[in-house]
N, C-alpha and C positions, 0 to 999 in steps of 0.2 A: 393590559393591566386588569386583573380580576377585581371586581367591585361587588360586594354582597350587601344589598340594602335590606333584604329580608332573608330569613332562614330558607334554604332552598329545598323543596320537597322532591325535586327531580320527577315532576309529573310528566308522563308520556301522553301528551295531548294529541295522539294520532287521530282521534275521532274527527277532528275538523280538517284533516287533509283530504281535499276533494279528488276523487278518482272517477273517471267516467266508466260506464259499463264495459266498454271495449278494453279499457286499461286493466280491468280486473280479470280478463281472460288470460289464458296462458300464452306464452310467446308463439307457440305453434298455431293457436286458434285465431290470433288477432295480429299477425305480422303486418299486414297492410295498414291496419288502423294505427298500430303503434308507430310504424314508420311515418305515417301521415302526421300524427301528433308531434313527433320529434322534428319533422320537417317544418311544421308551423312554428314550433318553439324556436328553431334556429333562425326563422325569418322574423322573429320578434313578436309573435302572438303571446300576450301576457297570460291568458288562460292556459295555453299549452305549456308555457314555461313553468307555471306553477305546478301543473300536473306532472311534468317530467321531474321536477324537484321531488315530488312525492314518490315517484318510482325509485329514485336514488336513495331517499331516506329509508324506505321500507325494504329495499332490495327486491322490488317487483319488476320483472322484465329486464333488469340490469343488475350488475353486482352492486351490493350496498356500498354507498360512498357518501358519507355525511358532508364532506367538503363540496362535492359536486352538487349535492342537494341544495346546500346553502347558496352556491353560485347561481343556480337556476332560479331559486326563490328571490334572490337579490335582483336579478334581471327583471323578473315579473313585478316585484315591489317598486322598482324605479318607475314603472308605468302606472303605479297607483293601485295595483291589485291588492285589495284589503286582505284576502286570504293568504297571499304570499307574505304580506307584512307580518301577519300573525304567525305564520310558519317559521319565519326568520326568528321570531321571538322564542319559539320552541328550541331552536338550536342554541341560542344564548342561554336559555334556562337550563337545558340539560347538559350543555358543554359538548354537544355532538357537532363536530365540524368546525368548532371554534372554541376559544377559551370561555368557560362559563362566566356569565356576567348577568346576575339577576336584575341589576338596575337597568341594563340595556334591554333585557327581555321584557321587563315591565313597561318600559317606554314604547317598545314595539307593539306589545299587546294593547296598550291604551290607545295608541294611534290606530290600530286595526279596528278596535271597537268603536272609537270616535267616528271613523270613516264608514261604518256600516256593518261590521262583522258582529251581528247580534248573537249568532251561534256561539261565538267565543265568549261573550259575556255570560250567556246562559250556562255554558259548560263550567266556567269558573265559579258561577254562583252555586252550582251543585257541589263542586269540590270544596268551596268555602263552608258550606253547610256540613260537610263531612269532616271539617277540622283543618283543612289546608291553610297554613299560615300565608303562603305566597298568594293563593287565590283570595283569601280574606282581605289582604292588603290591596290587591288589585280591585276587588269589588268596592271596597271602601273609597278608593280613589275615583272610581267611576261615579259613585254617588256624589262625591265632593265636587267633581267637575262637570257632572251631567253628561257623561259619555255612555251612550247606549241606554240611557235611562234618565228620567227627570232629575235635575240637580236637587239633592236633599241631604243636607249635612247630618240631620238627625238619623237618617237611614244608614249613614256610614258608621255611626257609633257602635252598634252591636258587632260589626265585623272587625273594627279596630280593637274592641274589647276582647274578642275571641283571640286575636293575634297577640294582644298584650298579655293576656292570661297565660299564653304559651311562651312568654318571655321574649317576644319580638320587641327589641328596643325601639325600632322606628315606630311601631304601633303605640308603644308607651308614650313616646314623645308627641306623636300626632294627636293621640287621644287627650293627653294632658293639655295641649294647646287649645283644642276645641272646647274642653271643659272650662278652661280659664277664660276664654272669650265669651263663654256662655254664663259667666258670673258664678261658676261652681268652683270657687277657689279651693275649698277643702278637698274635693275629689281630685282636682288637678294637682294639688300639692303631693298627694299620695303617689300619683303616677310619675310625677317628676322625680320624687325621691327614689322610686323603684328604678327608673331609667338611669338616674345618677349612680345608683349602686351597681348597675350593669355597665358603667363606664361611659355613658353618653355625655359629651361635653355640653350639648344644648340643654339637656335635662338638669345637669349640674348647675348651669348658669341660672336657669329659671327657678330652681329650688332655692338657690342663694338669693336671688332677687326678691322672691316672695318672703324669705326670712328677713331680709333688709327692710321690706316695706310692711311686714306684718299682715300679709294676705293669707288667710286660711290658717294662720298660726300666730302665736305671740311673737312680736318683733324681736329679733336678736341680730343686731347689725354686725357684731363681731363674727358670729358664726356665719352669717350671710356673706360677709366679705371673704371668709375663708373658702366658701364654695365657689364664689366668683373667681377667686384666685386660681383654684383648681381648674376651672373651665378655661381661663385665660392661658394657663400653662399648657393646655391642650390645643392652643391656637384657635379658639373660638372667637371670631372678631368682635361680636357683641359683648362678650365677657371682657375682652381686652379694653374696649372703650369704657365700659362701666367701671372696671378696675381703675382706669385712669381717673375717672371722676371720684372714686373712693379716695384715692391718694390725694387728689387736688383739694377735696373738701374735708378730708380727715374723717370720713364716715366709716366706722367699723374697723378702721386701720389708722396707723399713725400718719398724719399729714406729711406729704413729701412731694413737692412740686416736680423735682427731678424724676422721680419714679412715675409720676403722672404723665410726664412728657414721653418717657420711655414707652409706656403702654399705649399712649395715643399714636405714637409713631408706628408701633407694630400693628395696631388696628387700622390705621390709615393705609399702611402698606397692603393690607388685605381688602381694601376698598370700602371701609366704613366711612360714609360721607360725614357723619357727625364727628368722628374722630379727626377727619381731615380739617373740618372747620375749627375744632378745638385746638388742633396742632398749629394751625395758621395763627390763631389768636395768641398762643404762647410764644411763637416766634416773633410776632409783631411787638408784643408787650415785654418780652424778655422774662417770661414767667417759667421758671424751671429750666431755663436755657438762655444763653446769651441772645440778645436781639439779633435777628437774622431776617432782614427784609426779603432777601432773595428766596429763602424757603417759605416765608410767610406768603409771598405773592404766588408762589407755585401751588401751595396747598389751598389758598383761597380760590385759585383757578380751578383746581380739581373739585373742590366742594361745590363751586358754583355750577359746574357741569351736571351736578347730581341733585339739584333742587335748592341750593342756597344762593341763587343769583339775586333774589329779592333782598335777602338779608345782607348781602355784600353791598348792594346799591344803597341800602339804608345806612350801612356802616360808613361808607365813604362820603355820603352826602349829608348825613345828619349827625353822626357821632364824632367823626374825626376829620372834618373838612379842611382844617388848617394845620394838620399834624405833619410831622416829619415824614411819616409813611406816605402821605399824599404827595409830598415833594418827590419822594422816591418813585412813586407810580408815574407822576408826570414826567420825570426824567426818563424812565424806562419806555414810556409811550413814544416820546420824541426820539429816543435812541433807536428804537425799531424803525422809525421813519427817517433815520439818518440825519436828523437835525441835531448834530453833535454840539453846536454852540449852546443851544437852548438846554440840551441835556446836561451839559457841564454846569450851567447855572443852578439847576435843580439839585444835582448831586453835591454841589458845594454846600447847599443848605443842609443836606444830610450829613456831610462830613463835619460841618461846624457843630452839629448836635452830637458829635462823637459816636456816630453809628458807622461802623466799619464799611458797610455796603457803599456809602458815598465815596470813600477813598478807592474802593475796588473798581467801581464803575468809572471814576475819573481816570484811573490808570488804564482801564480797558479802552477808553476813548483816545487817550494820548498815544497809546501803542497801536491804534488802528490805522492801517495804511490808507483807509478811505477818508480819514479826517484831514482837512486842508491845513489845520494847525498842528499836525502831528508832532509830538515831542517824545520820541521813543525812549530817550535817556531818562526823562522825568517819569515817564510811565513805568519803566522798570524799577526806578527808585521807590515809587509809591507801591508797586506790587510787593517789593521786598519788605517794606514797612508793614503792609497789611498781612503778609504771609506769617508774621510773627504770632498772629492770633487767629487768622481766618483760614480754615481748610479750603474754602473756595479760592482764595488768593494763592495758596500753596499750589493748587491744581493748575490755575491759569499761568502762574509763573513757570511751573514745570513744563507746560506745553510750549512756552517760548524757548526754554532751553532745548527742548527736543527739536524744534524747528530752526533754532539759531536766529531768532528774531530779536534784535536789540541786545543780544548777548552772544558770546561764542557758543556754538552748538556743543552740548555736553549731555550725552545720554545718561551718564551716571548721576549727574545733578538732576536731570529730568525725572529719572526713575525714583530718586530719593524723595523729591518733593511730592510727586504724585502718590508714592507709597505713604508718605506721612499724612497726606490729605485723606487717602482711603482709610488709613488707620483711625482717622477722626470721624469716620462714617459719612464722608461726603460721597454721595452716590455716583455722581458723574466721574469722580476720580476712581471709584471702585470699578466702574465699567471700563474706563480707559486703561487702567492697570490690568484688568482681566484680558482686554483685547491684546495688550502687549504680551502677556503670557501665552495667549492663544496662538499668536503669530510667531512668537520668539523674537519680538522686536525690542531691542535694548536689554532683554533678559533672556535666559535660557527658556526655550519652549517648555511649558508645564501646564498640561490640561487640568491637572488636579487643582493647581493654584488658581487657574482661570475660573473653574467651576465654583470654587470657594468664594471668589470675589463676585461672580455673577449672582450667586445665591444671596449674598448680603444686599446687593442692590435690588434684587427681586423682592426680598422680604420688606424692603422699604417702598416698594411700588414705584421705583424710579429707574428701571432699566431703560437705557437708550435703545433706539431702534436696532442699531447694529449689534449691541450687546444681546438683545432679545433673540435675534436670529442665531447668533453664535451659541448662546446658552441652550436654545432649543435644539441646535444641531448636536450638542453634546449628549442630550437625552436620545435623540433620534439615532445616533451612531454609537452610543455607548462609550463616549470619550470621558476622560478624567475620572475613571473609576466608577462611572454611573452605569446602572443597568439599563439596557435599551427600554425606553418607555415612550412610544409614539404619542400616547394620550397626553403625557406630561409635556412633551415637546409642543403639541398643539395648544395646550393650556397656556404655556409661556408666550407663544406667539400672539395669542388672542388677548393676553393681558397687557400688551404694550399700549401705552398711551402717548400721544404726541404732547409736547410742551403746551400746557393750557394757558400760559401767560399771555401770548399775543392776542388770543381771542378774548381773554378777560379784559385786557386793556382797551379793546375796541368798544367795550360797554361803558368805559369810564370817561 
């Protein structure tokens, strides 16, 4: 997948490719030396591998072959050769031997400089002074991180400004953020506006936020909210979260709790820990959505993993210690410990409070073959009652029909219930139904439909482990109408999170 972070100047940085004196001779003059270097490279000598890569890149002593050059440089780089790491960056920058990817090139150059390739820093410094956007951004990042030079944010600013003036959107965004953090709101605002005009969602968000707050400009909440909406619609997580707040509080936009929850869910699905916390609160209190303790506990667990553990401890010990939600948590804790009798006592409290989660968990215990007091008939009855209003109950009842537990096995009924649950945005049902379409189990095999359902669960940040693997395979193999994208496949696999609830309950 091609990713362009900066405008690409296609610089041919051949100057830093190291060649020994013998390697610069003709093939006839230095046959023995060349053979010796090649032999050492094959035996794993990092310096020789880097040099052979240079031969292939320049077509010296061998026929020019960029792919072969990259292969040898990769071998050398794996052993920590900083020159080879930089040379790999050259391939990614120019698109020689591999698809051009300026973001990857920049990362490799930065790593090479960080690990000691001062010549690469000096060369890019000279190129930056001559107006190269790519090199200006690279040198700015070196100053910001202290790679190859002392860390100095103020020294990065002129290079960022050079790139920003040449309409590099990343430079406009980075420069604006530095200026904002440096209490130069007016200058920051101008660059955020410029970046927004160039379509950058982060700049659009920050410009809107500054309008909302009156930073560097007269406050205009309505106009600010419009900019935040634009950024949210471009899937910028921070904008999604802030837009949720705007809807929840009626700031710059008509107050609408249902819309707030919608945007919190989207932001939480993209990993915003503040949105995860807000979403959990909405589910627990029934704000903008029906009370749903199952989802509340899930999102409290996810938020607690990312820095809200202390806030959660304070919530359950100081704010709501005698609440119905606490009874639900107690019930879930002993449920995981297989103390089903005690769990039933707690879930009865929840059910009496007319919170559907109490009835669902009571049904789950009564239908559980591990429970000594199992009453499958009553469990099914309770599931059917709960399924009239709960997507979770629809899904669980559907799984019983598929397995033929407590009811006659009926795949049509199972598919119908799980589909209805998935249509109500219950992520676990979306994953289960997607798996059915992926396998052709109970339905005609349909990778396109599977991908559609996997994508819905993925957007909610709730792919199951099996669903994540299968969704990733669709990108890896080009199934379901998707274009092969190995990077996206890896992104999906790395985004999978295990259920955070059991770990959260251990802290309770």
